C-alpha positions as CSV (number, residue, x, y, z in Angstrom):
1,M,26.9,-19.8,-34.9
2,D,25.0,-16.5,-34.5
3,L,24.1,-16.8,-30.8
4,E,21.8,-13.8,-30.8
5,A,19.7,-15.1,-33.7
6,V,19.4,-18.5,-32.0
7,E,18.3,-16.8,-28.7
8,M,15.7,-14.8,-30.5
9,A,14.4,-17.8,-32.5
10,L,14.2,-19.9,-29.3
11,R,12.4,-17.1,-27.5
12,A,9.9,-16.8,-30.3
13,A,9.3,-20.5,-30.4
14,L,8.8,-20.7,-26.6
15,Q,6.4,-17.8,-26.7
16,Q,4.4,-19.3,-29.5
17,A,4.1,-22.6,-27.6
18,G,3.2,-20.7,-24.4
19,A,0.6,-18.7,-26.2
20,A,-0.9,-21.9,-27.6
21,G,-1.0,-23.4,-24.1
22,L,-2.6,-20.2,-22.7
23,S,-5.3,-20.3,-25.4
24,Q,-6.2,-23.8,-24.2
25,L,-6.5,-22.5,-20.7
26,L,-8.7,-19.6,-21.9
27,R,-11.2,-21.9,-23.7
28,Q,-14.2,-21.9,-21.4
29,E,-16.7,-24.7,-21.5
30,P,-20.4,-23.8,-22.0
31,P,-22.0,-22.9,-18.6
32,A,-24.3,-25.2,-16.8
33,E,-26.6,-22.4,-15.7
34,P,-28.4,-20.5,-18.4
35,H,-28.7,-17.3,-16.4
36,V,-26.4,-14.9,-14.5
37,P,-27.3,-11.9,-12.4
38,C,-27.1,-8.6,-14.3
39,S,-25.9,-5.3,-12.7
40,C,-29.3,-3.7,-13.5
41,G,-31.0,-6.2,-11.1
42,G,-32.4,-8.5,-13.8
43,Q,-31.2,-11.8,-15.2
44,A,-28.9,-12.1,-18.2
45,R,-29.5,-15.1,-20.5
46,Y,-26.7,-17.3,-22.0
47,K,-26.5,-16.7,-25.8
48,G,-23.6,-18.9,-26.8
49,M,-19.8,-19.0,-26.8
50,R,-17.8,-16.2,-28.4
51,T,-14.1,-15.9,-29.2
52,K,-11.8,-12.9,-28.7
53,P,-8.1,-12.3,-29.7
54,L,-5.8,-11.3,-26.8
55,L,-2.3,-10.1,-26.9
56,T,-0.5,-11.6,-23.9
57,V,3.1,-11.5,-22.6
58,L,3.5,-14.8,-24.5
59,G,2.2,-13.4,-27.7
60,R,-1.1,-13.7,-29.6
61,A,-3.7,-16.0,-27.8
62,E,-7.4,-16.5,-28.1
63,M,-10.2,-16.5,-25.5
64,R,-13.4,-18.5,-25.7
65,R,-16.0,-17.5,-23.2
66,A,-19.8,-17.3,-22.6
67,Y,-21.9,-14.4,-23.8
68,Y,-25.0,-13.3,-21.9
69,W,-27.8,-10.9,-22.9
70,C,-30.1,-9.0,-20.5
71,S,-33.5,-8.2,-22.0
72,H,-34.3,-5.8,-19.1
73,C,-31.5,-3.3,-19.8
74,Q,-30.7,-4.5,-23.3
75,Q,-27.0,-5.0,-22.5
76,G,-24.7,-7.9,-23.2
77,Q,-21.9,-9.0,-21.0
78,F,-18.9,-11.3,-20.7
79,S,-18.5,-12.1,-17.0
80,T,-15.1,-13.9,-17.7
81,D,-13.7,-10.7,-19.3
82,A,-14.4,-8.8,-16.1
83,A,-13.0,-11.5,-13.9
84,L,-9.7,-11.6,-15.9
85,D,-9.4,-7.8,-16.2
86,V,-9.7,-7.8,-20.0
87,E,-13.1,-6.1,-20.3
88,N,-13.2,-3.8,-23.4
89,T,-9.6,-4.5,-24.3
90,E,-7.6,-7.1,-26.3
91,L,-4.5,-6.5,-24.2
92,S,-3.8,-8.8,-21.2
93,P,-3.1,-7.2,-17.8
94,G,0.6,-8.2,-18.1
95,V,0.9,-6.5,-21.5
96,R,-0.9,-3.3,-20.3
97,R,1.5,-3.2,-17.3
98,M,4.4,-3.4,-19.7
99,L,3.0,-0.7,-22.0
100,T,2.3,1.6,-19.1
101,L,5.9,1.1,-17.8
102,V,7.6,1.9,-21.2
103,G,5.1,4.6,-22.0
104,S,5.8,6.5,-18.8
105,E,9.6,5.9,-18.6
106,C,10.9,5.9,-22.2
107,S,11.6,9.2,-23.9
108,S,8.6,8.8,-26.2
109,F,5.7,6.5,-26.9
110,E,7.5,5.4,-30.1
111,R,10.6,4.5,-28.1
112,G,8.3,2.5,-25.8
113,R,7.0,0.6,-28.8
114,E,10.6,-0.2,-29.8
115,Q,11.4,-1.4,-26.3
116,M,8.4,-3.7,-26.3
117,K,9.6,-5.4,-29.5
118,L,13.2,-5.7,-28.4
119,L,12.8,-6.7,-24.8
120,A,9.5,-8.6,-24.8
121,G,9.3,-9.7,-28.4
122,L,5.8,-8.2,-28.8
123,E,4.7,-6.1,-31.8
124,V,2.4,-3.2,-30.7
125,A,1.5,0.1,-32.3
126,T,2.8,3.3,-30.9
127,K,-0.8,4.5,-30.4
128,A,-1.4,1.4,-28.2
129,V,1.5,2.4,-25.9
130,E,0.1,6.0,-25.7
131,R,-3.5,5.0,-25.1
132,T,-2.7,2.3,-22.5
133,T,-0.4,4.6,-20.6
134,E,-3.1,7.4,-20.6
135,S,-5.8,4.9,-19.6
136,I,-3.9,3.4,-16.7
137,G,-2.6,6.9,-15.6
138,A,-6.2,8.2,-15.6
139,D,-7.3,5.3,-13.5
140,I,-4.5,6.0,-11.0
141,A,-5.5,9.6,-10.9
142,R,-9.1,8.7,-10.3
143,R,-8.2,6.6,-7.4
144,E,-6.1,9.4,-6.0
145,Q,-9.1,11.7,-6.2
146,D,-11.2,9.2,-4.4
147,T,-8.6,8.9,-1.6
148,M,-8.5,12.7,-1.3
149,Q,-12.3,13.0,-1.1
150,Q,-12.4,10.4,1.6
151,A,-9.6,12.2,3.5
152,L,-11.5,15.5,3.3
153,Q,-14.8,14.1,4.4
154,R,-13.7,12.3,7.5
155,E,-11.9,13.1,10.7
156,L,-8.2,12.1,10.6
157,P,-7.7,8.8,12.5
158,I,-5.5,8.6,15.6
159,A,-2.0,7.7,14.6
160,V,-0.8,4.3,15.7
161,G,2.7,2.8,15.7
162,Q,6.1,4.4,16.1
163,A,6.1,8.2,15.9
164,I,7.9,9.9,13.0
165,P,10.4,12.4,14.5
166,V,10.6,14.7,11.4
167,M,8.5,14.7,8.2
168,Y,9.0,17.1,5.4
169,V,6.4,18.3,2.8
170,Q,7.9,20.1,-0.2
171,M,6.2,21.5,-3.3
172,D,7.4,23.2,-6.5
173,G,6.2,23.8,-10.1
174,T,7.7,23.5,-13.6
175,G,6.4,24.4,-17.0
176,V,5.5,21.7,-19.5
177,P,5.0,22.5,-23.3
178,M,1.3,22.2,-24.3
179,V,-0.7,22.0,-27.5
180,S,-2.3,25.3,-28.6
181,K,-5.8,24.5,-27.5
182,E,-4.6,24.1,-23.9
183,L,-3.1,27.6,-23.9
184,E,-6.2,29.6,-25.1
185,G,-6.8,32.7,-22.9
186,R,-3.5,32.2,-21.0
187,T,-0.8,34.8,-20.7
188,G,2.9,34.0,-20.7
189,K,6.2,35.4,-19.6
190,G,7.5,36.2,-23.1
191,S,7.7,39.6,-24.7
192,N,4.6,38.9,-26.8
193,G,2.6,37.8,-23.8
194,R,1.8,34.4,-25.2
195,A,1.9,31.3,-23.1
196,H,3.7,28.2,-24.3
197,T,3.6,26.0,-21.2
198,R,1.3,25.0,-18.3
199,E,2.6,24.6,-14.8
200,V,2.9,21.1,-13.3
201,K,2.7,21.2,-9.5
202,L,4.7,18.5,-7.8
203,G,4.8,17.7,-4.1
204,C,6.8,15.2,-2.1
205,V,6.7,13.9,1.4
206,F,9.7,12.3,3.1
207,T,11.0,11.6,6.6
208,Q,14.3,12.1,8.5
209,T,15.3,10.1,11.6
210,K,19.1,10.6,11.8
211,L,22.1,12.8,11.0
212,D,25.3,11.9,9.2
213,A,28.8,11.9,10.9
214,E,29.1,15.7,10.2
215,G,25.7,16.5,11.7
216,W,23.9,17.1,8.4
217,P,20.3,15.7,8.1
218,V,19.9,12.5,6.2
219,R,16.7,11.6,4.3
220,D,15.4,8.2,5.2
221,E,15.8,5.6,2.4
222,D,12.7,4.8,0.5
223,S,10.6,7.4,2.5
224,T,9.8,9.8,-0.3
225,S,6.4,9.7,-2.0
226,Y,5.3,12.0,-4.9
227,T,2.1,13.5,-6.1
228,G,1.6,16.0,-8.9
229,A,-0.7,17.3,-11.7
230,I,-1.6,20.3,-13.8
231,E,-4.3,21.8,-11.6
232,T,-5.1,24.9,-9.5
233,A,-3.3,25.6,-6.3
234,E,-6.5,24.8,-4.3
235,E,-6.8,21.4,-5.9
236,F,-3.1,20.7,-5.4
237,S,-3.3,21.6,-1.7
238,R,-5.7,18.7,-1.2
239,R,-3.1,16.3,-2.5
240,L,-0.6,17.4,0.2
241,Y,-3.3,17.5,2.8
242,T,-3.9,13.8,2.3
243,E,-0.2,13.1,2.8
244,S,0.2,15.0,6.1
245,Q,-1.6,17.1,8.7
246,R,-1.0,20.7,9.2
247,R,2.2,21.6,11.2
248,G,4.9,24.2,11.5
249,W,6.3,24.4,8.0
250,I,9.7,25.8,7.0
251,V,10.0,28.0,4.0
252,D,13.0,26.5,2.3
253,L,16.0,28.8,1.9
254,Y,16.3,28.4,-1.9
255,H,12.9,29.8,-2.6
256,A,13.3,32.5,0.0
257,R,16.4,33.7,-1.8
258,Q,14.5,33.6,-5.1
259,H,12.4,36.5,-3.8
260,L,15.5,38.6,-3.3
261,W,16.8,37.8,-6.7
262,G,13.4,38.7,-8.3
263,L,13.4,42.0,-6.6
264,S,17.0,42.8,-7.6
265,S,16.1,42.2,-11.2
266,K,13.5,45.0,-10.9
267,L,15.9,47.3,-9.1
268,H,18.8,46.7,-11.6
269,P,17.2,45.3,-14.8
270,S,20.3,45.8,-17.0
271,D,23.2,45.7,-14.6
272,V,24.2,42.2,-13.7
273,A,27.0,43.2,-11.3
274,A,24.8,45.6,-9.4
275,K,22.0,43.0,-9.2
276,R,24.4,40.5,-7.6
277,R,25.9,43.1,-5.2
278,W,22.4,44.1,-4.0
279,V,21.5,40.5,-3.3
280,M,24.7,39.7,-1.5
281,S,24.3,42.8,0.7
282,H,20.8,41.6,1.8
283,Q,21.1,37.8,1.7
284,H,23.0,37.5,4.9
285,F,20.0,38.8,6.8
286,L,18.0,35.9,5.4
287,D,20.7,33.3,5.9
288,D,21.2,34.4,9.5
289,G,17.5,34.4,10.3
290,K,17.3,38.1,10.9
291,I,14.1,38.6,9.0
292,E,13.0,41.7,10.9
293,L,16.2,43.6,9.9
294,L,15.6,42.5,6.3
295,V,12.0,43.8,6.4
296,N,13.2,47.2,7.7
297,R,15.8,47.5,5.0
298,L,13.2,46.8,2.3
299,R,10.7,49.2,3.6
300,A,13.4,51.9,3.8
301,L,14.2,51.1,0.2
302,A,10.5,51.5,-0.8
303,T,10.6,55.2,0.3
304,E,13.6,55.8,-1.8
305,R,12.4,54.0,-4.9
306,Q,8.8,55.3,-5.3
307,E,8.4,53.8,-8.8
308,L,8.9,50.3,-7.3
309,A,7.3,51.0,-3.9
310,E,4.5,48.6,-4.4
311,E,6.7,45.7,-5.6
312,I,9.1,46.2,-2.7
313,E,6.3,46.4,-0.1
314,T,4.9,43.1,-1.5
315,E,8.2,41.4,-0.8
316,A,8.6,43.0,2.6
317,N,5.2,41.7,3.6
318,Y,6.2,38.2,2.3
319,F,9.2,38.1,4.6
320,E,7.4,39.6,7.5
321,R,4.5,37.1,7.2
322,N,6.9,34.2,7.1
323,A,9.5,35.3,9.6
324,A,8.8,32.5,12.0
325,R,9.4,30.0,9.2
326,M,12.7,31.5,8.2
327,R,14.9,31.0,11.3
328,Y,17.4,29.1,9.4
329,P,20.2,29.0,12.0
330,K,17.8,27.6,14.5
331,F,16.6,25.0,12.1
332,R,20.2,23.9,11.3
333,Q,20.9,23.6,15.0
334,Q,17.9,21.2,15.3
335,G,19.4,19.1,12.5
336,L,16.7,19.9,9.9
337,F,16.8,20.3,6.2
338,V,16.4,24.0,5.1
339,G,16.8,23.5,1.3
340,S,14.6,22.2,-1.5
341,G,16.9,19.7,-3.1
342,V,14.5,16.8,-3.0
343,I,11.6,18.5,-4.8
344,E,14.0,20.2,-7.2
345,A,15.4,16.8,-8.2
346,G,11.9,15.5,-8.4
347,C,10.9,18.1,-10.9
348,K,13.8,17.1,-13.1
349,T,13.5,13.3,-12.6
350,L,9.8,12.9,-12.7
351,I,8.7,15.7,-15.0
352,A,11.4,17.1,-17.2
353,T,13.0,13.8,-18.3
354,R,9.7,12.6,-19.7
355,L,7.5,15.6,-20.5
356,K,9.9,18.4,-21.4
357,R,11.8,16.9,-24.3
358,S,12.4,18.7,-27.5
359,G,9.4,18.7,-29.8
360,M,6.9,17.5,-27.2
361,F,3.5,19.2,-26.8
362,W,1.0,17.8,-24.4
363,T,-2.7,17.9,-23.6
364,V,-3.6,18.4,-19.9
365,R,-5.3,15.0,-20.0
366,G,-2.3,13.2,-21.5
367,A,0.3,15.0,-19.3
368,N,-1.7,14.3,-16.1
369,A,-2.0,10.6,-16.9
370,V,1.8,10.2,-17.4
371,I,2.5,12.3,-14.3
372,A,0.2,10.0,-12.3
373,V,2.0,6.9,-13.5
374,R,5.4,8.3,-12.8
375,C,4.5,9.6,-9.3
376,C,3.0,6.2,-8.6
377,R,6.1,4.4,-9.7
378,H,8.6,6.6,-7.9
379,S,6.5,6.4,-4.8
380,R,6.9,2.6,-5.0
381,E,3.1,2.1,-5.3
382,F,3.0,0.7,-8.9
383,D,3.1,-2.9,-7.8
384,N,0.4,-2.2,-5.2
385,Y,-1.8,-0.6,-7.9
386,W,-1.7,-3.8,-10.0
387,E,-2.3,-6.0,-7.0
388,S,-5.5,-4.0,-6.3
389,R,-6.7,-4.5,-9.9
390,R,-6.4,-8.3,-9.3
391,A,-8.2,-8.2,-6.0
């Protein structure tokens, strides 16, 4: 006996029977009242029963519901469609949830289509996976924007409940390949000056309440939430503002070191060994929190290398401006994180694994929709989103 064939045949039969039963449940009787209120303020009149095909998690089903027409605004409506969350779509909420999941997590929309057929026994088009993922992602993003606007327009409420000892807010950026029209007028880092990517800004917030046996800080389990999009720094800052109030930030050590490496590349553009020696001779000031000594060294260097004086002074000003946020030995003694491992991992896990695969080129709209879904899922808010749609 071919057990797999029997399994699949039984699943198909059960789905077919379930779809038939669901179709019976979706057969509405003619309404007793000939009118319903219309959103325009008028009255919509009953015009008969209409059918509609619907792809459900059980397979193909059919709805039968009342149709109303409003002579005031000249618009028709199916109140049942709105109540069941199938307005302007032939996909049930359960199927749309599945499509959004595979569309945002699989390596491609085509791969998502294949997974729907294999795991759910449902035949869908690749375009349906893409359009549904983008539609739900855009709706999640719109809700995020509404939340941000509300947060910016009102005073922050008084915090209640147990206080959070330590909360971290981290941010980073990573390039995502884009279609040509999204790159018009933008300069890139290549020798020809052409841009090939747009930056996705990603932020995360997490908490810490304990240390491990060796005294290293431990991130609280399930405390990390993510937010991200392709947008300006000003727009992105509002996202993080809604996650936390302003406080004394720490400039993570990894990105502070990047400034030294960037400057060393200008000082020794073709000598890798000299570049490394220069960084090592200055990095200990940074690691030891002796920022003032580092600033003095850089400004002395600026007088020696006049051709790079402006670039060196820019970096010296950066370290001087952020000195109070670079006291790394002090932060370590307090049992705090000083690195950026969480957000670095987030850029790889949330963005790169789905949006930076070979041969992919995105529009801003499509990329932001997928990013919104992935951030929602990895922040453990995906189930809450679907609950809110049913409310």
